[in-house]
C-alpha positions in Angstrom: -61.5 167.3 -4.0 -63.5 164.5 -2.7 -61.3 163.8 0.3 -61.7 167.5 1.2 -65.4 167.1 1.1 -65.3 164.0 3.1 -63.0 165.7 5.8 -65.7 168.6 6.2 -68.1 166.0 7.7 -65.6 164.7 10.2 -66.4 167.0 13.1 -70.2 166.1 12.6 -69.4 162.4 12.5 -67.1 162.4 15.6 -69.9 164.3 17.6 -72.5 161.8 16.4 -69.9 158.9 17.4 -69.3 160.3 20.9 -72.6 161.9 21.7 -75.5 159.8 20.2 -74.8 156.6 22.5 -75.5 158.7 25.6 -78.4 160.4 24.1 -80.1 156.9 23.2 -79.9 155.1 26.3 -80.4 155.8 29.9 -77.8 153.7 31.3 -74.2 154.8 31.6 -71.3 152.8 30.3 -68.3 152.5 32.6 -64.9 150.4 33.0 -64.8 147.5 35.5 -61.7 146.2 37.2 -61.6 143.9 40.3 -59.7 145.0 43.3 -56.1 145.0 42.1 -52.8 145.6 43.8 -51.2 148.9 42.5 -48.6 147.0 40.4 -50.9 144.4 38.9 -52.5 145.1 35.1 -55.9 144.2 34.2 -57.5 144.7 30.9 -60.5 146.9 31.6 -64.1 145.5 31.0 -66.9 147.7 29.7 -69.9 147.4 32.1 -73.6 149.2 31.9 -74.6 150.8 35.2 -78.1 150.2 36.5 -80.2 153.7 36.8 -79.1 156.0 39.6 -75.6 154.6 39.7 -72.4 156.3 38.4 -68.9 155.3 37.3 -66.4 155.3 40.0 -62.7 154.8 40.7 -61.4 153.5 44.1 -58.2 154.0 45.4 -57.0 152.3 48.7 -54.4 153.8 50.7 -52.1 153.0 53.5 -50.8 156.2 54.9 -49.6 158.1 51.7 -48.9 154.9 49.9 -51.4 153.7 47.1 -51.9 149.9 47.7 -55.0 149.0 45.3 -57.5 150.3 42.9 -60.8 149.1 41.5 -63.5 150.5 39.2 -67.1 149.9 38.5 -70.5 151.3 39.3 -71.7 152.8 42.6 -74.8 154.1 43.7 -74.9 158.1 43.6 -75.4 158.3 47.4 -71.9 156.5 48.2 -69.9 158.7 45.8 -67.4 160.8 47.8 -67.3 158.5 50.8 -64.6 157.1 52.6 -64.4 153.4 54.0 -61.8 151.3 55.7 -61.3 147.9 54.2 -58.9 145.0 55.4 -56.6 144.0 52.7 -53.5 141.6 53.5 -53.6 142.4 57.2 -53.6 146.3 56.5 -56.4 148.4 57.3 -56.8 150.6 54.0 -58.5 154.1 53.6 -60.5 153.7 50.4 -61.8 157.0 48.6 -64.5 156.6 45.8 -64.4 159.3 42.9 -67.6 159.2 40.8 -68.3 160.5 37.5 -71.3 160.7 35.0 -70.1 160.5 31.3 -69.3 157.5 29.3 -66.1 155.9 30.2 -65.1 158.5 32.7 -63.5 156.0 35.0 -60.8 155.0 32.5 -58.0 157.2 33.7 -56.1 156.7 30.7 -53.3 158.8 30.0 -52.6 160.5 26.6 -48.8 161.5 25.9 -48.3 165.2 25.2 -46.9 164.6 21.7 -50.3 162.8 20.7 -52.3 165.5 22.2 -50.2 168.3 20.1 -50.5 166.2 16.9 -54.4 165.9 17.4 -54.8 169.7 18.1 -52.9 170.5 14.9 -54.8 168.2 12.9 -58.1 169.7 14.3 -56.9 173.3 13.6 -56.0 172.3 10.0 -59.2 170.9 9.3 -61.0 173.8 10.8 -59.0 176.5 9.0 -59.4 174.7 5.6 -63.2 174.5 5.7 
């Protein structure tokens, strides 16, 4: 019985957990990764963007081939722009995609079985309230 009462507060706690930080501070939290070749792995670092900056993920392409990626904070006015950079003798087209919510540039993928399991768990909690 006590366990069911505790589960009733879970949606409220989750809302506070995810929304409260963005309501209390003005600066956006994003992930940072240096300029990396596509095959290289790097543990993302949390960074706090200054005011008037957004999270971004940049992709450097050589033709249709993705050569590198990087993440961090970017001035709003530079979002959506295209730049050319030279990397290992190649001229790459770099595009910047910006977003403005917590950790939005993570680009982590969630496997479908986990999404289904999460939706079923939420449905069971809601219908049992």
